[in-house]
C-alpha positions in Angstrom: 158.4 -32.3 113.5 155.4 -31.4 116.1 154.9 -33.4 119.0 152.6 -32.3 121.4 150.9 -34.1 124.9 148.8 -32.7 128.2 152.3 -32.8 129.4 154.4 -31.1 127.2 154.3 -29.3 123.7 158.1 -30.0 121.9 158.6 -28.1 119.1 161.7 -29.0 116.8 162.1 -26.1 114.8 161.8 -25.8 111.3 161.7 -23.9 108.1 158.8 -21.8 108.7 159.6 -18.3 107.3 161.2 -19.5 104.1 159.1 -18.1 101.4 158.9 -14.6 103.1 162.6 -14.3 104.1 163.1 -14.5 100.1 160.5 -11.5 99.7 161.7 -8.0 99.9 159.0 -6.6 101.6 158.9 -2.7 100.7 155.4 -2.1 102.4 155.8 0.6 105.3 153.9 -2.1 107.7 156.2 -4.2 110.0 155.6 -7.6 110.3 157.8 -10.6 112.0 159.0 -11.9 108.9 159.8 -8.4 107.9 162.0 -7.7 111.4 163.9 -10.8 112.0 165.5 -11.1 108.5 169.4 -10.5 108.3 170.2 -7.2 109.8 171.7 -6.0 106.9 168.2 -5.1 105.7 168.4 -2.1 107.9 172.1 -0.9 107.0 175.0 -1.8 108.6 176.4 0.6 111.5 180.0 1.5 111.1 182.1 0.4 114.1 185.4 0.0 115.3 186.6 3.7 114.8 190.2 4.5 115.3 192.9 7.3 114.1 195.8 7.0 111.6 199.1 7.5 113.8 199.4 10.9 112.2 195.8 12.2 113.0 194.8 12.7 109.5 192.6 10.1 109.2 189.5 8.0 110.9 189.6 4.3 110.4 186.7 2.5 110.8 184.8 -0.7 110.1 181.6 -0.5 107.5 179.4 -2.1 105.4 177.2 -0.2 103.3 176.9 -2.5 100.1 175.6 -5.2 102.7 178.2 -7.8 102.0 179.0 -10.9 103.9 181.1 -9.0 105.9 182.4 -5.4 107.2 185.2 -3.8 105.5 188.0 -1.3 107.1 187.0 2.4 105.6 188.7 5.9 106.4 188.1 9.1 105.9 189.8 12.6 106.3 188.6 14.9 109.4 186.7 17.6 107.0 184.5 14.3 106.2 185.3 13.7 102.6 186.9 11.6 100.9 185.7 8.1 102.1 187.4 5.7 100.9 187.4 1.5 101.0 191.0 0.2 102.5 192.4 -2.4 100.1 193.4 -5.8 101.8 196.8 -5.2 100.8 197.0 -2.1 102.4 194.9 -3.3 105.3 197.4 -6.2 105.8 200.7 -3.6 105.3 199.1 -1.2 108.4 200.4 -1.3 111.8 198.3 -2.7 113.7 195.3 -0.7 115.9 196.8 -1.5 119.5 200.2 -1.2 120.8 203.0 0.9 123.3 204.3 4.4 122.7 207.5 6.0 123.4 207.2 9.2 126.0 207.3 11.5 123.0 204.8 9.4 121.0 206.9 9.4 118.1 207.3 5.9 118.0 205.3 2.5 118.6 205.7 -0.6 119.2 202.5 -3.5 118.5 202.2 -6.9 117.8 200.8 -8.7 114.5 200.3 -11.9 113.4 202.0 -12.8 116.3 205.4 -10.8 115.7 206.6 -7.8 116.6 207.0 -4.8 115.1 208.7 -0.9 115.6 206.9 2.3 113.5 208.6 5.3 113.2 205.3 7.6 113.4 206.9 11.2 111.2 208.2 9.0 108.5 206.0 5.4 108.8 208.9 3.5 108.5 208.5 0.0 109.8 211.4 -2.4 112.0 210.7 -6.0 112.1 211.4 -6.6 115.4 210.9 -10.6 115.2 210.2 -13.2 112.6 209.4 -16.7 114.2 206.8 -19.4 114.0 206.1 -19.0 117.7 203.8 -15.9 118.9 205.4 -12.9 120.5 203.3 -10.3 122.3 202.7 -7.7 125.0 205.4 -5.2 123.4 206.5 -2.3 125.3 209.4 0.3 125.4 211.9 0.1 128.2 212.0 3.3 130.5 215.2 4.0 129.2 213.7 3.6 125.7 216.6 2.0 124.7 214.7 -1.6 124.7 211.8 -3.0 123.4 210.6 -5.9 125.6 207.9 -8.5 124.4 206.8 -12.0 125.8 207.5 -15.5 124.2 206.6 -19.1 125.4 205.5 -16.9 128.6 209.1 -15.5 129.0 210.1 -11.8 128.9 212.8 -10.8 126.2 214.3 -7.8 125.5 215.6 -6.3 122.3 218.2 -3.8 121.7 217.0 -0.3 119.5 220.7 0.2 119.6 222.3 -2.5 118.0 219.1 -4.7 117.6 220.9 -7.7 120.4 217.8 -10.0 121.6 218.2 -11.3 125.3 216.4 -13.6 127.6 215.2 -12.0 130.9 213.5 -14.8 132.6 213.5 -18.3 132.7 210.1 -19.9 133.3 210.6 -23.8 133.6 207.5 -26.4 133.7 208.2 -29.1 136.4 209.6 -29.3 139.6 213.1 -28.4 140.3 215.8 -31.0 140.4 216.8 -32.4 143.6 220.5 -32.0 144.4 222.3 -34.9 143.5 224.9 -34.4 146.6 224.7 -37.7 148.1 223.0 -38.2 151.4 222.9 -41.1 152.5 225.2 -41.3 155.6 226.9 -45.1 154.8 227.5 -43.9 151.5 229.2 -40.2 152.4 231.2 -42.3 155.0 232.5 -44.5 152.2 233.0 -41.3 149.9 235.2 -39.8 152.6 237.3 -43.0 153.0 238.3 -43.0 149.5 238.9 -39.5 149.4 241.4 -39.9 152.8 243.1 -43.0 151.8 243.6 -42.6 147.6 245.3 -39.8 146.5 244.2 -40.4 142.7 240.7 -40.1 144.0 241.0 -37.1 145.6 243.3 -35.7 142.6 240.6 -36.4 140.2 237.6 -34.6 142.0 239.3 -31.8 143.2 239.8 -31.3 138.9 235.9 -32.0 138.1 235.7 -28.9 140.8 238.0 -26.9 139.1 236.5 -27.5 135.6 232.9 -27.0 137.0 234.2 -23.6 138.5 236.2 -23.0 135.4 232.6 -23.6 133.4 230.4 -21.4 135.6 232.9 -18.7 135.1 233.1 -18.8 131.4 229.3 -19.5 131.0 227.5 -16.5 129.6 224.9 -14.8 132.1 221.7 -16.4 132.4 218.6 -15.6 133.9 217.6 -17.1 137.1 215.7 -20.6 136.7 212.6 -20.2 137.9 210.3 -23.8 138.1 206.8 -23.2 138.3 205.5 -26.8 138.2 202.5 -27.3 136.4 201.2 -23.8 137.3 200.7 -21.2 134.5 203.0 -18.1 134.3 201.0 -14.8 133.4 201.3 -10.7 134.1 205.3 -10.8 133.8 206.7 -6.8 133.9 209.7 -5.5 134.0 210.4 -2.4 136.2 211.3 1.1 135.3 214.9 0.5 136.3 215.5 -3.1 135.0 216.3 -5.0 138.4 212.9 -6.5 139.1 210.6 -9.1 137.3 206.8 -9.3 138.6 204.8 -12.1 138.0 202.2 -14.4 138.8 201.5 -18.1 139.0 198.0 -19.2 138.4 196.8 -22.9 139.7 194.2 -24.4 137.7 192.0 -26.7 139.8 192.6 -30.7 138.7 189.3 -31.8 140.0 187.0 -29.2 138.8 184.5 -30.9 136.5 183.6 -29.2 132.9 180.0 -29.6 131.6 179.2 -30.8 128.1 177.2 -29.5 125.5 176.2 -32.2 122.9 176.3 -30.4 119.9 173.2 -32.5 117.5 173.6 -30.7 113.8 177.3 -31.3 112.6 179.1 -31.9 109.4 180.2 -35.6 110.5 176.8 -36.8 111.3 177.9 -37.6 114.8 176.9 -36.3 117.8 179.7 -33.8 118.9 180.5 -32.8 122.2 181.1 -29.0 123.5 183.6 -28.7 127.0 181.9 -25.5 128.2 182.3 -24.3 131.9 182.0 -25.9 135.7 179.4 -24.5 137.5 178.8 -22.1 140.1 181.0 -23.2 143.8 183.4 -26.0 141.7 186.8 -25.4 142.8 188.5 -21.8 141.5 192.2 -21.1 140.1 194.3 -20.0 142.7 196.7 -17.0 142.0 200.2 -16.1 143.6 202.3 -12.8 142.7 206.0 -12.7 143.0 209.0 -11.0 142.5 212.0 -11.8 140.7 215.2 -9.7 141.9 217.8 -10.3 139.1 220.6 -8.5 141.3 219.8 -11.0 144.0 219.3 -13.8 141.6 215.9 -14.7 143.8 212.4 -14.6 144.1 210.0 -13.8 146.6 206.4 -14.0 147.2 204.5 -11.0 147.6 201.2 -12.0 150.0 198.3 -10.1 151.6 198.8 -11.5 154.9 199.6 -8.0 156.5 196.8 -5.9 154.5 193.6 -4.9 156.1 190.2 -6.8 155.8 192.2 -10.0 154.5 191.1 -12.0 157.6 187.3 -10.9 157.7 184.3 -13.1 157.5 181.7 -11.9 154.9 178.7 -10.3 156.2 176.8 -12.9 155.0 178.6 -15.8 156.8 178.6 -14.0 160.1 174.7 -13.6 159.9 174.4 -17.1 159.2 176.9 -18.0 162.1 174.7 -15.8 164.7 171.3 -17.5 163.7 173.0 -21.2 163.7 172.5 -22.6 167.2 175.8 -23.2 169.5 177.1 -26.5 169.0 180.6 -28.1 170.1 181.5 -27.7 166.2 180.7 -23.8 166.3 182.3 -23.2 169.2 185.5 -24.7 168.2 185.5 -23.0 164.8 185.3 -19.6 167.0 188.3 -20.4 168.8 190.3 -21.2 165.4 192.5 -18.6 163.9 191.0 -17.0 161.0 192.1 -17.7 157.6 193.2 -15.4 155.0 190.6 -15.0 152.3 191.7 -16.1 148.2 192.8 -12.9 146.6 194.2 -12.0 143.3 197.0 -9.5 142.5 196.6 -7.2 139.6 200.1 -5.0 138.2 202.1 -3.4 139.4 201.3 0.2 137.7 204.5 2.3 138.0 204.3 6.0 138.2 205.9 7.9 134.9 209.4 8.6 136.6 209.4 5.0 137.5 209.9 5.6 140.7 206.8 4.4 142.2 204.5 1.3 142.1 201.0 0.2 142.8 198.9 -2.7 142.7 194.8 -3.7 143.1 194.4 -6.5 144.9 190.8 -8.1 144.6 189.1 -10.9 147.1 188.5 -14.0 145.0 185.0 -13.5 146.9 184.9 -10.2 145.1 184.0 -8.2 148.5 187.1 -6.3 148.5 189.5 -4.4 146.4 192.4 -2.9 147.4 194.8 0.1 146.4 198.5 -0.8 147.7 201.8 0.6 147.2 204.4 -1.8 146.2 208.1 -1.6 147.3 209.4 -4.3 145.0 212.7 -4.6 146.9 210.9 -6.2 149.8 207.8 -7.0 148.7 206.0 -5.2 151.1 202.7 -3.5 150.3 201.1 -0.3 152.0 197.2 0.3 151.8 196.1 3.1 150.2 192.8 2.8 149.6 190.3 -0.1 150.6 187.1 -0.7 148.8 184.6 -3.2 150.6 180.8 -3.9 149.6 178.9 -6.9 151.8 177.3 -7.2 148.1 180.1 -7.2 145.8 182.7 -4.8 143.9 181.3 -3.9 140.4 180.5 -0.4 138.5 181.7 1.5 135.5 185.9 1.8 135.9 185.8 -1.0 138.8 184.9 -3.9 137.4 186.7 -6.8 137.4 190.4 -7.5 137.2 192.2 -4.2 138.1 189.9 -1.9 136.9 190.4 1.8 135.8 194.0 3.0 137.4 197.0 5.6 136.9 199.1 7.9 138.4 198.6 12.1 138.4 201.0 13.9 137.1 202.7 14.5 140.5 204.3 10.9 140.1 202.6 10.7 144.0 199.0 10.2 143.8 197.2 7.7 142.0 194.0 7.7 140.5 191.5 5.5 140.0 187.4 4.7 140.4 185.2 3.5 143.4 181.5 3.7 144.2 182.2 5.1 147.6 179.5 7.6 146.9 177.1 5.3 145.9 178.2 6.0 142.0 181.5 5.4 140.2 183.3 8.4 140.2 187.1 9.7 139.8 189.4 9.9 142.8 192.4 10.4 143.5 195.2 9.2 146.6 198.7 10.5 147.8 200.8 7.6 148.0 203.0 9.2 150.6 200.2 10.9 152.8 197.3 8.8 151.9 195.2 11.8 151.8 191.6 11.1 149.4 190.4 13.6 147.2 187.0 12.7 145.0 187.6 14.7 141.7 183.8 13.9 140.7 180.6 13.9 142.4 176.6 13.7 142.5 174.5 11.5 141.2 175.9 10.0 138.0 178.0 7.7 136.7 181.9 8.3 135.4 183.3 5.7 132.8 186.0 5.5 129.9 188.8 8.0 132.1 191.3 9.3 130.3 194.1 11.8 131.2 195.4 14.6 128.3 198.9 14.0 127.3 199.5 17.2 129.0 198.3 15.8 131.9 196.2 19.4 132.3 193.1 17.5 132.0 190.5 14.8 132.2 188.7 13.2 129.7 185.5 10.9 130.2 182.3 9.8 129.3 179.0 10.4 132.4 175.5 10.0 132.4 175.1 13.8 134.3 172.5 15.2 132.0 170.0 11.8 132.5 170.5 8.5 133.4 169.4 7.4 129.8 172.1 9.7 128.0 176.1 9.5 127.5 177.8 12.6 126.8 181.8 13.4 126.8 183.4 16.0 129.5 186.3 17.8 129.8 187.5 18.3 133.4 190.8 20.4 135.0 193.5 17.5 135.9 192.4 18.0 140.1 188.6 18.4 139.4 186.6 21.4 139.0 184.0 22.4 136.5 183.1 19.6 133.7 182.5 20.7 130.5 180.2 19.2 128.6 181.6 18.7 125.1 178.8 17.1 123.2 175.3 17.7 122.9 173.3 16.0 121.0 170.8 13.9 123.3 171.4 10.3 123.4 175.0 8.6 123.3 178.0 9.4 122.0 181.4 6.8 122.1 184.2 9.1 121.6 188.1 8.8 120.1 190.3 11.5 121.0 192.3 12.3 117.8 196.0 12.0 118.2 196.6 15.4 118.7 193.4 16.2 120.5 192.3 18.5 118.9 189.2 16.6 117.2 186.5 14.1 118.3 185.6 11.0 116.3 182.8 9.3 117.9 179.9 7.1 117.0 176.2 8.3 117.8 172.4 7.0 118.3 169.2 7.9 119.3 166.7 5.6 120.6 165.3 5.6 116.9 168.1 6.3 114.9 171.1 3.5 114.9 174.9 4.4 115.2 176.5 6.8 113.0 180.2 8.2 112.3 180.6 11.8 113.3 183.7 14.1 113.7 184.0 17.6 115.2 186.5 20.1 117.2 187.7 19.3 120.5 185.8 22.6 121.9 182.1 23.2 123.7 180.1 24.4 121.0 181.8 23.0 117.9 178.9 21.4 115.4 179.4 18.0 114.9 179.4 16.6 111.2 177.8 13.7 110.0 180.2 11.4 107.8 178.4 8.0 107.5 174.7 7.6 106.5 174.6 3.9 106.8 170.4 3.1 107.0 168.4 1.6 103.9 165.7 3.3 102.5 163.4 0.7 103.3 164.3 0.9 107.1 163.5 4.8 106.4 160.6 4.3 104.9 158.9 3.7 108.7 158.3 5.8 111.0 159.9 4.3 113.8 158.7 5.3 117.3 160.9 7.5 120.0 160.1 5.6 123.0 159.0 7.7 126.0 161.6 7.3 128.9 159.5 7.8 131.9 160.8 6.7 135.9 158.0 5.4 138.2 158.3 4.9 142.1 159.1 1.2 142.8 157.1 -0.4 145.9 160.3 0.8 148.2 160.0 4.2 147.1 163.4 3.3 144.6 163.0 5.5 141.4 162.4 2.9 138.3 163.2 4.1 134.6 161.6 2.4 131.4 161.1 2.9 128.1 157.3 3.3 127.1 155.7 2.4 123.7 152.1 3.2 123.1 149.8 2.7 120.4 148.9 5.4 118.0 145.1 5.0 118.9 144.9 3.4 122.5 142.0 2.2 123.5 140.8 1.6 127.3 141.6 -1.9 129.1 143.8 -2.8 126.1 146.2 -5.2 126.3 150.1 -4.8 127.3 153.5 -6.5 127.1 156.4 -6.1 129.3 159.9 -6.9 128.2 162.6 -7.9 130.6 166.3 -7.1 129.1 169.1 -9.9 129.8 172.1 -9.4 131.5 171.2 -8.5 134.5 173.8 -5.6 134.9 172.6 -3.5 131.5 170.9 -0.8 130.8 168.2 -0.5 128.1 166.0 2.4 129.1 168.1 4.6 127.1 167.6 7.3 124.5 170.3 5.9 122.3 169.9 2.7 119.6 169.5 -0.4 121.5 171.6 -3.2 121.3 168.0 -5.0 121.7 167.7 -3.7 118.3 165.1 -7.1 117.1 163.4 -5.8 120.2 163.0 -2.8 119.7 161.2 -3.0 116.0 159.4 -5.9 117.6 157.9 -3.4 120.2 156.8 -1.0 117.6 155.2 -4.1 115.4 153.0 -4.4 118.6 152.1 -1.1 119.4 150.8 -1.2 115.9 148.8 -4.2 116.7 147.3 -2.2 119.9 149.7 -3.4 122.7 151.3 -1.0 125.1 154.9 -1.9 125.5 157.2 -1.3 128.8 160.8 -2.2 128.8 162.1 -1.4 132.4 165.5 -0.9 134.2 164.7 -3.1 136.9 166.9 -3.8 140.1 170.0 -4.9 139.2 170.6 -2.7 135.8 173.2 -0.7 135.0 173.3 3.2 134.7 171.9 3.8 138.0 174.7 3.7 141.0 175.7 1.0 143.2 172.4 0.5 145.3 170.3 -0.1 142.2 173.0 -2.5 141.0 173.4 -4.5 143.9 169.4 -4.5 144.8 169.4 -8.4 143.8 172.1 -9.1 146.3 170.7 -12.9 147.7 167.4 -13.0 146.0 167.2 -12.6 142.2 164.0 -12.5 141.5 162.9 -10.5 144.6 163.3 -6.9 143.8 164.0 -7.0 140.3 160.7 -9.0 139.9 159.3 -6.5 142.2 159.8 -3.6 139.8 157.8 -5.5 137.0 155.0 -6.1 138.9 155.0 -2.2 140.1 155.3 -1.6 136.3 152.3 -3.5 135.7 150.5 -1.5 138.2 151.5 1.5 136.8 150.3 0.4 133.4 147.2 -0.4 134.5 146.8 3.0 136.5 147.8 5.3 134.5 148.1 3.9 130.6 144.8 2.2 130.7 145.7 -1.3 130.4 143.3 -4.3 131.2 145.1 -6.0 134.5 143.8 -9.3 133.1 146.0 -8.8 129.5 149.3 -8.3 130.4 152.1 -10.2 129.1 156.0 -10.8 129.8 158.9 -12.0 128.0 162.7 -11.7 127.8 165.8 -13.6 127.2 168.9 -14.9 129.5 168.0 -13.0 132.6 164.7 -11.9 131.3 164.0 -15.4 130.9 164.8 -16.0 134.4 162.6 -13.2 135.2 159.9 -14.3 132.9 160.0 -17.6 134.7 159.5 -15.7 138.0 157.0 -13.7 137.1 154.9 -16.9 135.9 155.4 -18.9 138.9 155.6 -16.4 141.6 153.1 -13.8 140.5 150.7 -15.8 138.3 147.6 -13.1 138.5 149.6 -10.4 137.3 151.1 -12.0 134.1 148.3 -14.2 131.4 151.3 -14.9 129.4 155.0 -15.3 129.1 157.6 -15.9 126.7 161.1 -17.4 128.7 163.9 -17.5 126.1 167.6 -18.9 127.1 166.4 -18.6 130.7 168.5 -19.6 133.9 166.3 -21.8 135.6 168.2 -23.3 138.4 171.0 -20.6 139.1 173.0 -23.7 140.9 173.8 -24.8 137.6 175.3 -21.3 136.1 178.5 -20.3 135.8 181.0 -18.9 138.8 182.0 -15.5 137.8 178.5 -13.9 137.6 176.6 -15.9 140.1 178.9 -16.1 143.3 178.8 -12.6 143.3 175.1 -11.9 143.4 174.6 -15.5 145.5 177.5 -16.7 147.3 178.0 -20.1 146.8 175.4 -23.2 146.9 177.4 -24.5 149.8 177.7 -21.7 151.7 174.5 -19.7 150.8 172.0 -22.5 150.0 169.1 -20.4 151.1 169.9 -17.7 148.1 170.4 -20.2 145.6 166.7 -22.0 146.6 165.1 -18.3 146.9 166.1 -17.2 143.2 165.8 -20.6 141.0 162.4 -20.7 139.3 162.5 -24.6 139.2 161.7 -24.5 142.9 158.2 -22.6 142.0 157.1 -24.1 139.1 154.0 -25.3 140.9 152.5 -21.7 140.6 152.5 -21.5 137.0 149.1 -20.6 135.7 148.8 -18.7 132.8 150.2 -19.5 129.2 154.4 -20.0 129.3 156.1 -20.8 125.7 160.0 -21.8 126.8 162.7 -21.3 123.7 165.9 -22.3 124.1 169.1 -23.1 122.0 170.4 -26.8 122.2 174.1 -26.0 121.8 173.7 -22.8 124.3 177.4 -22.7 125.9 175.7 -20.0 128.0 173.0 -21.0 129.7 172.9 -24.6 129.1 170.0 -26.5 127.3 169.5 -28.5 130.5 168.3 -25.6 132.2 165.2 -26.5 130.4 165.6 -29.8 130.3 165.2 -30.2 134.0 162.4 -27.3 134.0 160.6 -29.6 131.3 160.8 -32.7 133.5 159.6 -30.5 136.8 156.8 -29.1 134.8 155.5 -32.7 133.8 155.9 -33.9 137.3 153.8 -31.3 138.6 151.0 -32.0 135.4 151.1 -28.8 134.2 149.7 -28.7 130.6 149.9 -24.8 129.7 153.2 -24.6 128.6 155.3 -25.5 125.6 158.8 -25.7 124.6 160.2 -24.5 121.3 164.1 -25.7 120.8 166.7 -24.5 118.2 169.1 -27.5 116.9 171.8 -25.0 115.8 171.4 -21.7 118.1 173.7 -21.1 120.8 172.9 -18.6 123.6 172.6 -15.7 120.9 170.9 -16.5 118.1 172.3 -16.1 114.8 170.1 -17.8 111.9 167.3 -15.2 110.7 165.2 -17.9 110.4 165.7 -18.7 114.1 165.0 -15.8 115.4 161.5 -15.4 112.7 160.5 -18.6 114.5 161.0 -17.9 117.9 159.1 -14.2 117.6 155.8 -15.6 115.6 155.6 -17.7 118.6 156.3 -15.2 121.1 153.7 -13.1 119.2 151.3 -16.2 118.5 151.3 -16.2 122.5 150.2 -12.9 123.3 147.3 -12.7 120.7 145.9 -15.8 122.0 146.1 -14.8 125.3 146.0 -11.4 125.7 143.5 -10.1 123.1 139.8 -10.3 123.7 138.0 -13.2 121.5 
């Protein structure tokens, strides 16, 4: 069906590419139909690499046959004898993840909801549980005599000596039953009268009390019954001395409204509703942290009330208050006692000797991250490190939740990552003296940190060579020279063998998809390629190696980008700027892009005479804190001006016609496209906005509140950052594409924008909708239809007639 009017063009998706999808084109020439087929035509890269417990094999998922699903494969470390693992053998394998004892001779793991114990040397597996309910989170106790695990959110232990099972916690839903002792004065008087006057009543009451005492004395020891009301228990952890159990209670908001996404194409023939998420600023869950002391049979809360910064008012609110006129209400607010900011405590993380514990706390507004020692006996917290950002806390190894953290070999110092220097680096801090030390430094980022088994070295990934390269490094535990172990330009995703003598890794380059390699764990070792996944059809085309360039933004910041050029570029030619999604993501790099369809499309566009620029704009990953937070309180600010500066670069250096520049992207890239078309209409002649956020007040809380705070407290930031407020500025040709069952950026976003454009009388835009697609498209026909429309948009508006 096709509907068109002066105000809106609504195109309901059809199977436009049917016949071309069936034809297996062998030509080296690219077409949209060829690019957007099922990705199996490229070849399926290996993924999910892990080692066998004995270190003799590398396992990985692979699909060289082009089947509907990947299969599990194994290869020996010499790179020979690649073998497909049968379904029966896979079912009998130990789970990939689990917990090890100190000697790493035993592993305990969950599989299909049951707990198993593996003796690594013999390969013998012992089933610990076999129940209908799910058991999870298995671990060895500190003395390694027991295994603990969770069942129905309660902690249990299983003895390795005699197989005895014990329940260690007793969390109960609901409120604790009220004390049954009579408290009414009149009834208490009558009872006392009866006991005083009648001996038989007194004797029988005494018998009852004696019986109760005997019952209690005869009863086996049980854990304290802890009533949690309607809260959810999580993060239940046993201390090394088995005295303390720490846990968190989560209170879900009762009045939060969840957005509904209608699903129109269903097997039932009826429209079915999909529950998705709340919107930014809605009520959020709250968290409490407790210690259960089994010796004292009591629980107590651990609070942040005495921690530095917990009462601080965020800088944007202070600035807002300073600008506001002083009214009676404002004056009253000044005199009020400051409130504790909501926070979450993660952990604890115990030292290897079992004597010391730290926790990580984060403020709910994500502007602070604290690392604190915990005295489980008293619940007292002591500050070791506070990471504060007026924007928000993030970065490699920091992320969300606890981030990466652990204990140094001395059992006195804690290691962690921080953006204190402007880049995420590795630090240690002594838990007794508070002395902090930077273990890595420089204008690069560190990620994937792990200690060697002998605790003498660090292993990690860093982009030290170039922001667009990821290499694997080894470094002494107390800092020093970083030894680069991988050398091929691009990216390496490394898994160390159990004996740490061999590296298995996925490697890719800009125009070479991921393959599996193996090499010795030493500098200068030669990597051996294990897999060859690419099809002959894919290899037949000479895929471009996009040049990774950098240019100066208007404020002097270095901005990195990928450049695709036509082989025979003509003066005053057309250009397209691509905007990657996700916001905090890197795409101007030297490895195979997760945007592989777009990479192929850019090759196709270059073949058609377009110059293509793919920019890592402000807010992108890989470039440190200032670039990451460059969009704080104004999305569509510096991130958009970086694209405007990129357009200037195309004109001044690459002979592009300033009147023939287009822009496109999906998700965050779609949002930037809308902002570009609405607020920079003289720079961009045409734009394709895919699955776009049109109003940030309708997006989720976790992502949006970091950058724009909340609509209730920072409404100006939302108005400045939302395209729907700027729609009147549209001049060029705009294509909007959106999946109707998008549970991330809801279809409602473009429906509201459509109504806005209709009311503004705009007639230079069209909307293509995809009834069966979520945020990330799945069906090749949908991809094909979408990109045929994008290409048509550029051909009609950027090519000279």
